[in-house]
N, C-alpha and C positions, 0 to 999 in steps of 0.2 A: 503493499500502500505507500505508494512512494509519495514523498513531498509534493503538492500543486496546490497553487493559491484558489483558494475556497470560491471567487468571484468566476474562475475557469470553469466550473464544476457544473456538470449538468444536476438538476434535482428531478428525481421521480413525483408523480403527482400525490406520495402518500408522504412526500418531506414533512410537509408541516403538522404533520400526525406524528412522524419520529418525534420530532423536535418538542413538541407539546407534551412528549410522553418523558422528555429527559433523556433521550438515547444520547451516547457518545457517538459523534458523526464523525467519518473517516473519509477521505477521497480512496474511492474505488472502481475501477474501470472506467475513468471518467465523469465518475457521480459524486455527488456527497450522502455517502451511506450510513446507515447505522452499522456500527462493530457489537456492540452490547446494549442493554437494557437495563436490567437486572444484573447480570453478571454470567458469563459464559457458562461455568460449572450449571446452573439453578437454571438458563434456559434451556442447557443441553439434555438434562436430565428431566425437567418437565417437558419436552417433546418426546422424550421417549416413553413417558407416561401420559402423558392428555394430549394437547394439541397446542401446536406453535404456529405462529400466522409469519411467513416470511413476505417481507416485499423483494420480487426479483425484476421489478418492473424496468432495471439495467441490463436483461437482459437482451435478444433479439429474435422477439417475434414477429414473421412475417407470413405472407400468403404467394404463393407462386401459381400465376392461373396462364395456363394456354392463351396466346395471342387473341383467340379470335373467341373468348370466355370459357365458361364452364358448361357443361348439357350433362344431361340424363344419360348420354352411352357409357356402358363400358371402355369403348375405343377411348372416350377422352381421358378415364382414368387412365389407361396404357400409355394415351401417348404423352400424357405429363408425368406419368411415374417414368418412360425412357428418357425424358428429360434427365431428370435428377438423377437417374444411372448412371448419365455420364461421368458424374465426379463420385459418387459414393457406390461401398462395395456390396449393398445391401437390398434384397428384392424390393423394392418399393411397388412393383407391378401388381405381387400377389397380398398386397394388403386388402383386409373388408372395410367397409364402411366402417369408420370411427376408431379403426385400429391404427394404434401409433407404433412406430419402431426406432431405437437407439441407432445410429450409424454413427459414419466419423466422414468426413470430406479428405478428400486423400489429394496430393500433390501427383506427380508425374513418376515418382519414385515411391510412392507409395507411401510416403510419408502424412503422419495425422495435420491438418490444417487446422480441424476443428472436429468436435464432436455433439450432433446436433438430433432431434428429438425429430420425427416425419410424422405426420398423422394425417392419414386420408380423410376428407368430413368426412361427417358422419350421412350429412343428406346427401344421397344419390343424386339429385338434382346438381350438386356442385361436384358432380364427377369433371374432371380439368382443374381441379385447384386443390393445392397440399398446401396445408398448416404446417410450418416450421419454426420452429425454434433453436437459433444460434445462441453461442457465449457471447456475453456481453463484450470483455474485452477486445475481441475479434471479429465484431457484427459488420463493421465498416469494411474491413476488406472478405470479409464472407459474400456480403451483399454487393460489394465490386465483381467478386469473380462468377456470381450468379449473372450478374446486368453481362458482361463481357460472355459469357458461354451462351448464355438465352438469348441474347440480343436476336428480334424479329421473328421469338420462336415462342417466349411466355414473359408476362410482365411479372414484376417484383413490387410487393404493397408493403412496405414494414409499416408494424403494428406497434412501433415500440411508445407511443404516444400516451398507449393504452396502460391500465395499471394489469400488471402479472404478479400475482400472489400466490403463494401457496400458505397453503394448511396441512400440515403433518403431525401425525401422531396417532395411536391407538385410539381417541375419542375423535380423531377428524370427523369420520362418517356420519356418526352421531348429531354432530355440532352442524353439519353441512346440507344434510338431507333435508333439513327445514326451510332452507334456502334455497335448493336447487334439487326439488324430488326426482327419483330416478337416480341421483348418483352414486346411491348407496347400492344399486345393480350393476354398476360399470366392474369389471376387471381391470387388474394390473395392465397399465400402457393400453387404456379404451379411453375415450371420448365420446359427449353428450353435446349438442347445442341447447342451449337454455335462454332463458329470458327472465332477468333479473328487474323489479321494477321498471318493466318496459326498455331494458337495455339488454342488447343480444350480447350472449357470454359464450363461450367454449370451455366446458369443463371438462377436465382430462384426470383420468386416476395415475398419476404418476408424481415423483420428486426426487427427491438429492439428499434422503435422510436415512433410508434403510426402512423405513417404518409407513404405514399405510398414510395415504392423501392423497392432498388434490391441488393440480394447477389450476388456476382460474383467469383466466383473459377477458377485462372487462373494462366500457369504458371509461374514463379519468373519474368522472363527475361522480356515475356510480359506483364506480372502483374505493372513491374517498368513502362515501355513504356505508358500504357492505364492510368494509376493513372496519371503520368505528364501530360499525352492529355487532361484528363477530367477538372485537374484543370486550364485548360488555358481557358476554358468555364467561362465568368464571371459569369455563375448563379452555380455555385461550390465554394464551399472553403474546406477547411480541419477542419474537425472536431475530437478534441480530449477525453479522455475517462472521462473526468468531465460533458460535455455536452451529452453526451450518457447516461450519470447515470442520470442528472434531463431528459432527454427526456422519457428516460425508465420508469423512476418514476411517472413523470405525466400522462404515458400512464397506468398505472398500471401494468406493465409487473414486474415479479419476478427477484430479483437477485440470483442466488443458490449460498449458503453458508451466507446465510442474511436472505429472506424473505421464504427461504426452504431449510433442509437437511434432512441429516438422522432422525431426531425425527420426522419430521412431515410429513401424509401423505398427499395425493392429495385431500382429500376431507377438510382436514384443511385447506390446502393453497390454498383454492378454485380453484382448479383445476380440480374437477371433472368433466367435460367435455372432458378432454382427456381419459376417461373411456367408448367407447362405449356401445350401448345396448348388442351386442354381445357377447363382451369380459367379461361385468357383469352376462349374461346368462350362461357364460359357467366357471365362477368363477375359472379359470384354470390360474392367474398371481399372482406371489409373495403378501403376504402377504393380499389374499381375503378376507379370511374370517374378518379380522379385516376392512378391507375398506368398505365392503357392509355393514357388520354392520354400520359404521356409517353412510352412504349414504341413510340406513334404519331410521336409529335413531337421526342422528344429534350428528357431532362430540363434545366434551367438549370445545374446541378454534376455532375459526377462523379466519383466514386473512382478513382486511378490511381497508378500506383508513381513513384517519385519516387527519382534518382539526384543527391545531393549530388555536385559534382563536383571538390571538397575532401574532406580528411578528416573535416573538422568534421561530427558526426551532427546532423541535426536532429529535434529530439524535438517531442513532442504538443506542438500550440501554437502553434508555430511559424508566420509568417505567409508566404505565397508572394505574390511581386510580378511583374509583369510593368512596366516602365516608371515602376516607384516607385507604381505602381497596385497596390491589394492585391486577389488572385484566385484567393484560397482559402487553406486553413490544412491544417500536416500535422497527423494522427490519431494515427499511430506513427510513430516514427523508431527508428533508435540502429545497434548496429555491426553488419555480417553478417558471420560467422566463416566460410561457405565462401565469400563471392564477395570475401572481403579487403576489405571496402567500406564504408561507410556503405550504408546504404539508408531507406528509406521511404516511407509511405504518407498519402493526403490527400485530401481534395476541391478541383476545380478549376473555373472556369467551362468550362461544357463546348466551347467553342470553340476552348477550348487544351490540351484533354485527347488530343491526338495525342502518342504516342511522338515523343520524340526534340524536341518544344515545348522552348524556350529559358527559363527561368525564373530567378529568384532567390528566396533563404531567408533571410530575416532572422533571424540567427542572432547573440542576444546584441548587438544591436543595428546589426549589420552584414551585409551583404546578400553574400551567398555565392552562386556560380556553380551552377544545377543542371538538370538536364533532366528530362521527363514521361519514363517508361520504361513498358513492357511488363509486366506481372505474368504470371507469380511469375516473382522472380527467380534462383530457383533450381527448374529442371527437376524435375516431379513424377515422382514412383517407384511409382505406386499400380500394384497387380496389376487391369488390367481384365479 
C-alpha cells in the first residue's frame, strides 16, 4: 500500500460510510480504502463466525457484449465465448446461464496477466453478453487489452462506477435472503439478476474468504442505502482490507501481483484446474505449448502452502532454504487468526513441494524452521 497523496485517490461510492464508521483509510489500487474498522483479528474472526461486509468497488466489474448486441440465441453465447477464449484458457462456451467461472488472463508466454471471474448472464435473452470482474490494481490494463483484442467485434462497458460489495460468512445467506429472495437457492459460482428497491442488481454466490457468501453489483445510490441497511443487522459488521487479506490467505487464495503475475503460469500457480479438458485438447489459448508441457512433465517450481513452526510470521519476499540453498520465496505471509498461527504461501522447487517437507525461512537474517503445507489452511465452506 504505497504512499499516495489522498487528493490523487479515487473514492468508492461507500467512502463516506467508511469514514463515518471510523475506518482507518489507506491508499490501495488507486483508491482511498478502509484497511480496518475494529481491528484485523476481530474482523477476521467475525467473518468466519457471522457475516462481514466488504467494499470491493475498487475492483473491475464490466460487461463484454457482441458488437451487434445480445440476443436470445445460443449462437450469440458461443460467439462471445469464442472471443474471450482467445485470451483465457477456460471453457467459457460451456457455461450455463447464471454460471460463473474463475479463469486467468494470459500473455503469449502463458504468464498470468490477471485472474478474473467470468459469468454468463442468467437471462438467456442476454446471450451474447458476459459479466466479468477483474482485479482493481490492473483493471485499466485488462480493459485496454480487451478493447484492443475485441475491437470491432465486441463492446466493453466498465461498471466500476457502481457499488460492488461482498457479504461473507456463515450467516450471510440468512441476512441477504430477506433483501434478495431466491439467493439462498444459488449454488457456489452461480448468479441471479434481481431488483432492490427498483435498482437492477447482479447477485453472485462467490467471494474471497473461503466462506459462503455473495457479491452484489448495484447502482451507487441504491448500494449506499443497502450497505447502511445491512450494517444495522446485528449479524453484520464492516470489514477492511486487512482482514480480507488474512481471510484469503488462510483460504489459500492467490492475490494478483503477489502469488501470481506475468512470470508465472497457471500450472506453476497451482491453478491448472482452470483449464478444462476441452481447452487442453484444443490447445488454442495463449502460451498453450508451454502450459501443456508443464501439465505433462511438471513445472520447475510450484505454489505451496507454508507453515512456520515458530511464532514469527514470514512475510512476502522471505527466502526459502534447504541445507543453506535457496529453493524458493514466500509470496504472501502473515498471522492466521482462525488457525492461531503464522501461515504463508510461496513458490518452491517442484521436487520439494510435497506437504510435510522440512524447510527453513530466512526471517530477519535468521533461519527459522517451517514445513510445506497443504492448502487451504482453513476448510472452504462454499455451498456446492
